[in-house]
C-alpha atoms as one frame of an Amber mdcrd trajectory, in Angstrom:
protein
   3.557  37.020  11.165   4.272  34.715  13.394   7.475  35.298  14.975   9.552
  32.601  17.522  10.842  33.537  20.741  11.988  31.206  23.097   9.666  31.859
  26.019   6.094  31.196  23.867   7.972  28.237  22.677   7.191  26.050  25.559
   3.298  27.786  25.580   0.088  25.501  24.527  -0.547  28.447  21.615   2.920
  27.732  19.791   2.692  24.422  19.557  -1.083  24.585  18.460  -0.259  27.065
  15.619   2.499  25.139  14.516   0.676  21.694  13.904  -2.626  23.432  12.982
  -1.002  26.161  10.162  -1.093  23.826   7.158  -4.543  21.904   8.199  -7.662
  23.485   6.956 -10.466  24.729   9.172 -12.908  21.867   8.652 -13.526  18.543
   7.090 -15.714  19.117   4.743 -18.593  16.464   4.082 -17.223  15.716   0.266
 -13.818  15.159   2.042 -15.434  12.484   4.630 -17.128  11.103   1.632 -14.073
  11.153  -0.472 -12.343   8.880   2.442 -15.003   6.825   3.012 -14.837   6.090
  -1.185 -11.292   5.310  -1.130 -11.555   3.356   1.809 -14.316   0.894   0.204
 -12.559   0.984  -3.298  -9.222  -0.384  -1.376 -10.725  -2.988   0.897 -12.957
  -4.662  -2.613  -9.748  -4.325  -4.630  -7.963  -6.422  -1.598 -10.349  -8.131
  -0.727 -10.762  -9.197  -4.583  -6.875  -9.842  -5.109  -6.994 -12.497  -2.068
  -9.939 -14.421  -3.959  -7.472 -14.211  -6.961  -4.664 -15.442  -4.727  -6.293
 -18.017  -3.280  -7.881 -19.653  -6.483  -4.145 -19.787  -7.488  -3.440 -21.918
  -4.442  -2.166 -19.396  -2.854  -2.880 -17.577   0.517  -2.814 -13.543   0.667
   0.211 -13.264   2.452   1.909 -15.643   0.385   1.195 -13.969  -2.656   2.108
 -10.705  -1.391   5.539 -12.405  -0.093   6.291 -13.303  -3.653   5.397 -10.027
  -4.717   7.447  -8.429  -2.519  10.437 -10.304  -3.491   9.774 -10.193  -7.198
   8.689  -6.514  -6.701  11.973  -5.003  -4.272  13.973  -1.666  -5.450  16.691
  -2.219  -7.419  19.228  -2.307  -5.365  17.380  -3.904  -2.105  18.505  -7.688
  -1.192  15.691  -9.997  -0.578  16.703 -11.151   3.419  14.462 -11.682   5.987
  14.395  -8.017   7.603  13.792  -6.686   4.259  10.963  -9.123   3.491   9.537
  -8.206   7.079   9.656  -4.599   7.036   7.919  -4.000   3.868   5.328  -6.546
   4.480   4.699  -5.244   8.005   5.576  -8.431   9.391   7.594  -9.861  12.740
  10.915 -11.695  11.678   9.163 -15.199  12.402   6.112 -14.705  10.885   7.951
 -13.949   7.649  10.052 -16.890   8.818   7.045 -19.296   8.528   5.725 -18.152
   5.182   9.037 -18.980   3.223   9.197 -22.187   4.827   5.594 -22.840   3.182
   6.559 -21.310  -0.037  10.084 -23.388   0.411   7.759 -26.448   0.640   6.035
 -25.994  -2.455   9.414 -24.970  -4.464   8.100 -21.594  -4.908  10.864 -19.692
  -3.629  14.654 -20.724  -2.257  17.058 -19.566   0.784  20.636 -19.106   0.502
  23.322 -17.475   2.980  24.488 -14.396   1.590  28.262 -14.883   0.249  29.805
 -12.233   2.557  27.943 -12.512   5.334  26.863 -16.693   5.618  24.235 -14.702
   8.513  22.333 -13.152   6.054  19.674 -15.429   4.172  18.286 -14.513   1.034
  14.812 -15.608  -1.121  14.311 -15.644  -4.364  11.715 -17.302  -6.524  12.122
 -19.953  -8.314  10.302 -20.921 -11.845   7.094 -22.354 -10.240   6.735 -19.598
  -7.788   7.571 -17.270 -10.712   4.753 -18.714 -12.832   2.118 -18.315  -9.921
   2.890 -14.848  -8.858   2.905 -13.744 -13.043  -0.520 -15.611 -12.674  -2.013
 -13.863 -10.078  -0.393 -10.551 -10.316  -1.491 -10.325 -14.305  -4.809 -10.612
 -13.247  -4.796  -7.698 -10.711  -2.686  -5.492 -13.391  -5.585  -5.858 -15.635
  -8.424  -4.900 -13.487  -6.401  -2.335 -12.009  -6.225  -0.999 -15.920  -9.945
  -1.295 -16.057 -11.459  -0.036 -12.400  -8.520   1.399 -11.010  -9.737   4.793
 -12.685 -12.186   5.033  -9.343  -9.056   5.072  -7.057  -7.532   7.546  -9.158
 -10.494   9.523  -9.099 -10.997   9.650  -5.520  -7.784   9.946  -4.802  -7.630
  13.396  -7.039 -10.594  14.233  -5.100  -8.848  14.389  -1.967  -5.727  16.280
  -3.292  -7.575  19.115  -5.179  -9.863  19.807  -2.181  -6.268  19.990   0.371
  -5.175  22.365  -2.471  -7.748  24.697  -3.250  -8.708  27.442  -1.451 -11.417
  27.323   1.679 -14.761  28.222   0.042 -13.864  27.211  -3.309 -15.767  24.775
  -5.343 -13.449  21.323  -6.716 -14.912  20.153  -9.879 -16.162  17.110  -9.586
 -14.636  14.536 -12.715 -17.749  12.521 -14.612 -18.032   9.132 -13.186 -17.049
   5.940 -15.225 -19.131   2.732 -14.762 -17.778   0.120 -12.185 -18.765  -3.029
 -10.903 -18.690  -2.408  -7.482 -20.906   0.540  -5.927 -18.530   1.924  -2.624
 -20.665   5.640  -2.617
């Protein structure tokens, strides 16, 4: 049992115990392989999504902005700040994206009723149709090949939940279009 006292709290040993008590002793080769597989699958999914967006006439970031506006959690408004946070972009970059989307009649900007400084973004019917076209393709792809992502994540989660030394059962691999690992 580890007990805490003020004198030991500043010692490097105590800090090491605090941050490593939940960490496994070492990362296994299977875990490295699963992480590499997960990254490969995610990169392929994102890359294919970018290609689908471009084929529909959108730049990938434009598609992501439309998706973010449409997919905000209930109760959240599509303000520039919210969109910037959710897209991990700077405020001015989101404004530029909105400028381009507004020029094509995909979105509209309006001022907040209570606070006129707040700018709200909404999808216009043309933007809604384009978003639906791309999103439908992405959902269909996830439904057909997403099991590989889930399998890989499960493999990592099972390993971290399983005690060291036990062998996690690897699910049978279904056919995929890409070979990452």
